[in-house]
N, C-alpha and C positions, 0 to 999 in steps of 0.2 A: 135194292134189297141189302146187298152186302155193305154198301157205303151210302151215306147221305147223297141226295141228288145235288144239293148246293155244293159248290166248291168252297174251299177254305177262304179264298179271296172274296167270294160273294158273301159269306157269313161275316167277314170282317167289315165289309162295306155296310151291311145291314146293321151291325152293332153300332157303328159310328152314327148312322142315321137315327137309330133308336135313342142313343144318348143325347142327340141334338133335338129330339122331339119334345122334350119337356115332360114326357111320361116316365114315371118311375119304372125301372127295369128290375124284375124279380128273378133272381138266380138261386134256386135251391141247390144245396150241396148234393153231390153224387159220389158214389164210391165204386160204381161199376157201369159198364155200358148199358146193362138192362135197366138200371135205375134212371139213366139219362133218357132212355126211350120212354119210360113211364112219365117223366117230367114233361117231355114234349107232348105226349098224349093228353096230359092234364091241362095244357095250354099256358105254361109258364114262358118266360121270355128268353131264358138262357140257362146254362148249367155252370155250376161252380165246382171246381175240383180242389178240395182242401188238402193242404200238406199234412195237417194233423190227422185227418181221416186216413190218408194213404199210409202214414206211419203206423197208426193204430191198427189198421187192417193187416199190417205185417207183424203185429205183435210188439211194436216199438212205441215208446213215448215220443211226444212231439218236442224233441230237443235237437233237431238237426242231424239225425242219424241216417236219413234216407239219401240216396244218391241221385244225380241228374238222370242216369239211365233208368232207375226205378220210376221216378216221377214222370219223365218224358214218355216212357213206354205206356204207362197207365193213361196218361193224358191223351195219347194218340188213339188208344183203344176206345176211349169214351167219345172223343171228338168225331170219330169216323161214323158213328151210328145215328147221329141226330142232325136235323136241319138247323137246330138252334146253335147260336154262338157259345163257345166254351172258354172260360178263363180259368187259369190254374195258379196255384200258390207255389212259388219256388223258394220259399224261405229267404235266406240271405244271398241267393244267387249261386250257391255252391262254390264260393271262393272270392277271389279278388275281381276287380273290374273286367279283366279279360275273361274270367269264368262266367260272369254275368252276360257278357257279349255272346259267348258261345251258347249259353243257355237260351237266350232269345232266338238265335238262329236255329237251334235244334227244334224248339217249340214251333216256330214259324213253319219249318219244313214238315213237321208232323201234323199240322192242321189245326193247331190251337189259335184262338183269336186274340189272346192277350194273357199277360201274367202280372203278378205283383211281387215286388221285392221289398223286404223290410230292412229297417235300420238298426236291428239288434246286433249285439256282439254274438258271434258264434262260439260255442254252442248256444243256440237261442232257446227260448221256452215259449209255452203257450202265451198268447197276447193278453190273457186275462188272469195271469198269475202275478204275484208280487215279485219285487226285487229284480226286475228286468234291467239290463244294461244296454245302452245304445251307443253306437259308434259316434265318432266325431262327425258333425254335419258335413264337413268337407269330404270325408271318406265316402259317405253315402252319395254325395253329389257326383263324385267321380264315377261311382258304380252306375248311377242312373244315366249319366251322359254316355257311358260306354254301351249300356243296354239300348238306349235310344238310337245311337249311331249305328249299331250293329244290324238293326232290322232292315230287310230289303223291301218289305211291304209297309208302306207308310201308315197303313190302317191297322197294323198290329198294335194292340193297346199296351202301353207301358204304364203300369199302376205302381205308384210309390206308396208303400205303407210306412207310417211312422208310429213307433211304440213309445214316443217320448212323453205322452200325457202322464203316465204314472211316475216315471223316475225324475222328470224335469219340469212337469207342469204344462198346463194348456197353452200358455203363450209360447213356450218352446216348441210344442207340437205345431202350432200355427206358423211360427217362423221357419221351421224345417219344411213344412208343406210348401210354403212360398218358394223356398230355395230349390226344392225338388221340381217344382213346375218350371222354374227358370232353367233347370238342368235338362229338361226334355220330357218330364213325366206328363202323360196325357190325363191322368186321373190321380186323386189322392185318396188313400185309405187311412183315415185317422182311427187307430185302434184304441178300444177301451175308453171311449168318451163316457162320462158319468151320467149326464142327464140332458134333457132337451135344450137347456141353455147353452151347453157346450156345443151341441150340434149347431145351434143358431150362430154362435160366435165363429165357429169354423167356417160356416157357409158365408158369413159376412166378410171374412178376411181373405178367403181363397176363391179365385175366379175360375179355377178349373173344375171339371166334374168331380163329384164326391161319391165315395162308396161307404155305405153303412153296413156294419156287421151285427146281425141279430143272432148271436149265439146264446144258447141256453146256459144257465148256471155261471154266467160271467159278471163282469163289472158294469155292463151296460144294461139299462132297463129295456125290456122287450117292447118295442114300439110297433104299432100297426102301420100298414102301408099308407093310409091317409095322413098320418102324422109325419112319417118319413118324407112323404111327398111335400107336405106343407113346409117342412123344414128346409126344403130345397135340395135334398140329396137326389142323385141321379140313378143309383143302382143299389140294391140291397141283396146281401147274401145270407144264407142260412146254412152255414158250413157243415155242422155236425148233426143236423136234425135227422137226416135219413139213417145215419149209422145208429144214432141213439134209439130211434123208433124200432129199427130192425133188431138190434141187440136185445132190447127189452122184450120184444115179441118172441124172439128165439129162446131167451132165458126162461120166460114164463111157460112157453109151450113145452120145452124139453123137461122142465121141472115137473110139469103135469104128467108128461109121458113116463118119466122115471117113477113117479108115484103110482100111476095107474097100470103101468106095464103095457100100454098101448097108446097110440096117438089118436085113437078114434074120438076122444073127448075134445080135441082141439081142431078137428078138421074144419069146423065152421069159421075158424080164425084164419084159415089159409087162403092164399090166392088160388083160384081154381085153375085147372089145366086149360080150360077154355080161355080164360083171361090171359094167361101166360102166352098161349099161342096167338092171341090177337096182337099182343105187343110185339111178338117175334115175327109177325106176318107169315106165319107157317104156311097158310094156303098159297101165298105167292110163291114160296119156295117149291111147294108141291106142284104147282102149275108149271113152273120153269122146268122142273125135273121131267115132267110128263112130255113137255114140248121137245126136250132134248132127246129123249129116248123113244120117240114115237115113229122112228124111221124103220124101214125094212131093207134088208140086204138083198 
């Protein structure tokens, strides 16, 4: 009840096997443990914890203002409640190569199954905005090597994200991806690819598993799972979808409540108490409590 039954090590092994299966892995974005529980209940393959979403939830823009402590703490809270593997966005690794190494060890200790680091200059920005600046390839190679060497569980997934497509072009992004694999990255996350042909070129050039980012309102056309699978990508994330759905529903509901003076007109849009308790396994907790306190002195 309190924690998932699978250990972190078991989840990491399962993720590695899933990536090797040839079946596209679907990881919707989450911003809370409760959302992760819902994603598991709906039958998805894993959970993705977006750095942008965690920053936004704190009322901050996605420009590298969050700390390792904030990200790692939220990651641990989410990872503990689900049997699914969880991967987390750690922006630029919170500093230099040694910081990236510490980040990986902290996340591994806290039950995450993998993380991705990006090659932007800090302060970074959303991967689908213009005028991004990337670090020298050699600098990112050192950071990936440090991160890969730091892990104690060989199944902890090191994902290298490159944002080079927009500032330097597709070929530079491909060249960087190859160098990052050589440095120890297990998977490549090519951010902001423009169209299917660019996905195809990346797949043809890079032999490691690939991650596709299907974020709304971005530079990449939204592709369905059959297309992404046909293009040869191994994992797809939907990083901000849950937050956007939730915020729109909250905004609309509260606007109606403000207008009408009561929430009665939007009750039919709400998750019921019964459904919430199902996700929380409320009855299991009640049974446990009864078993504990059924003795007599």
